[in-house]
N, C-alpha and C positions, 0 to 999 in steps of 0.2 A: 742400496745405496752403499756406497762406498763411502769414504773418512773425513775426506775433503766436502764431499755430499754434501755431509751432519755437521763439516763445523762452520763452511759457512752457511747456513741455516739457523745455529747459533746464533751465529753474529750478528746477522740484520732483524733475528729477529732480538735479543734485545738492543742491537743498535734503537735497532722499533719502541720497544722501552723505555730508551735513556729519553728521546723524547717526550714521549707521552707524564714521564714526572717530574720533566724538566717544563714541559707546554703548562703545567697544571700549575707548578711552583709556583713557575713570573706570573701565572695571572691569576694565583690568588694570595700571591703578594703588592702586584702594583691595582687589582678589582679587589674595589669593594661590593660586596655585591649587595650590602642593604639597598644603598647606590641605585644600584639599577633598579634593585628591589618596591623604590621609596617612587608615588609617582609623587611629588615635588621635583624629587631628582630632577625626573622624565622632563614633564610640567618645567622648569626649568630652559630646561636644554631644548630642547622642540624646536622652536625656529634656528636650533646655534645647528640643529645634527640637514635637521629640509637645507637651507639658504645656502650651506657647506655639499647634500647633496645633489640643487641646484645651476651651483657653480662647476662641483665636479658628481659630472650623473656620471660617462663614458668611465673612469678611474676612482667610486665608487661599485659602479658597476664589477667591471673586472676581479676587484678587490675581493667583492666579500661573494664574486661565486668562485673566488678559488682557498679563499680563506675558508666555506663552506664548504667542500670538499675534502680540506687540510681537517677542518674540525669533527667531519665526521668521522675520517680513518683516525682519529685520533682518540675514538669512541665517547663522543660531542655526542648530547644530549640534544637532539630537531627540534624540540622548542622556543626553546632560546635564538635562535638565527629563521623561523619561517615567523613569529614577534617579526622580529626584528624587518623582516626583507615587506612584511605587510606596511608598518610602520616606517619606510623609509618608503619603497618604488610604491603603494599602491593594489594592491590586493590585488589582479591583477597581468602586471610585471611581477612581481612578485611571488609569485608562483608557479612562474614559468622560468627567473632566477633557480629559484631556488629547490626544488625542484628535480633540477636539471643536475644543478650541484648534489646533492644531497645523492640522489638516483645513481651518480658514478663513483662521490667519494665510496657508498654503503657500496659498489660491489667493487674499486680497488681494498677495503678495509678486506672483502670478505673470501677478494685473490689473495692476497697477506694470509686467515688466518690463516684458509685451507693449504699456503703450502709450511707455511712455520707452526703453524700453530691443532691441525686437527687434533694430535693425537691425545691432546691436553682436552679439547675443545669435545671430543668424542667421553675420556675418561670423564669428565665433565654432569657432560647433560646429555648423552647415547637412553643412557635409561626410561629419565622421562620420555622422551619422545619416538624413541625405535617406534611403536606402533604408528608413527607417520609413515617408515617409506612407502611401505608402497603405494600411500594418492599417489605419493613426489613420481615415484617411477611411470606407474603411471601414465598422470600429464603432469612434468611437473610447472611448464610456465601459466595454466592453468591453475592448480593450488594453492605455489606462489602468491599469485595475483591475488588469491583468497586470502593467503597469509597474510597479505600488507594489507586490505582491506581492514581486516580486523585486529588493526593494532599490534598484528603479533598477536591476537587471545593475551595483553595485555605485558607484553614480556619487554621490557626494558630497553629503550633499542636496539643500543649497542652489544646486547645478545642477537636480539633482529637480526643485525648485522650478520654474526658468525653460525649464528644459527645450523643454515641452511648446508655448510658445509659438512654437518652427518648425515644428508638423502645426493650427496657429490652433483647437489645442479650445473647447467654449463652457464657459462656464463652470460650468455645470451637475453633469456630466461631469468637467467638473476634480473639481469639491469633491468630488462622490458616488465619480469612483473611488481621491479620496482617502482616504478616510471609512470604505469598504470596505477597499480593496488594502491596505493601510498594519494594516489592523489587530487583525491577529495578529504580524508583530513584533513591533508598539509596545506588543503587549498582554504577548508574552515580555521587554522588556527592564522592565516597570511590573515584572514580576513578580520581576521579577530583584531589585528596587531593593525590596520588601517583601520578597525572601528575604533583602536584607542586615540589613531595617533586627532579624529575628526573628533572625536567624545574632551579631547583636551582642550580644541577649541571651543566648545563651548559647557564647560564647567571648570570651572577655577579650581572647586574643592572638589575630592571625592565623596562619595557617601553611596547608600545603599540602594536612598531612592533613582536618584539621576544615574544612574547604576541597568536599574528593571528599566525604568522608561526610557532607555536607546535605544532605536535598537540596531546605532552600532554594533552593542556591545550586544545586547541577549538575541540577540536573530544568528552570529554564531557561534552562542551556545548554546540556541537550539537544537543546531546543525552539529553542531559535536555530541549535544545523545543522541540528535535521530541516526546516525550514524553510526554512534556507540551500542544503542539496542536495536537496527541494522546484527552489526557488527558480531553479535550476538544473539543471534540469532543462525545465520550463514556458521558460523560455527559450530555450532551444536549439531547442527542438523549435516555441511561439507568433515567434519574430521571431532565425528561422534564416534569413539570406542568399538576396536572391531570387537 
């Protein structure tokens, strides 16, 4: 690798980090996270959000799709966009647009990490996950799909997206494994977002009883617990230490 190539990688990598920290700065400067987590704030603004969606469905769908790709590319968490997708678009269209967008964003992040940050990732993570290399080398699509299905073994979403750099899996396997493997757990999260929208219509106040008595809320949570337990069993079976 020549000096010009190394300098180009450093420049692009630094530019990516600059954009990442700039977005985070403006996000937390202008958005009050406490408001976004407030049931009263969401309830009061629900009708405005839904009305805007009804009047600008195509624009909002495309904007959300592009934003989700960029959000994941900048190491954003998946949960907020999945809940928003369900809340605004409903569970069926919500899972379609969010799953495709997050899969594209994760794949772009993987390619970026593979090209510019592979040495750093190997230095920080290789010792912990080297025992899985042979499994991924033999059947990379199958094992990566399982890896996604089990939620990356509990790893944060951003780390899940860049960890496969260690295994050098193909772009095709990465995208398909993400699209297929992430689907069930993401569908549960999107369904929960859709359930919150229905829940707000029926409940002015948030109480423990109203939550546990609403199937719009407890069914997605139950689905999450079932998938988590199944994922734990699959993780123990397919990724047991050899």
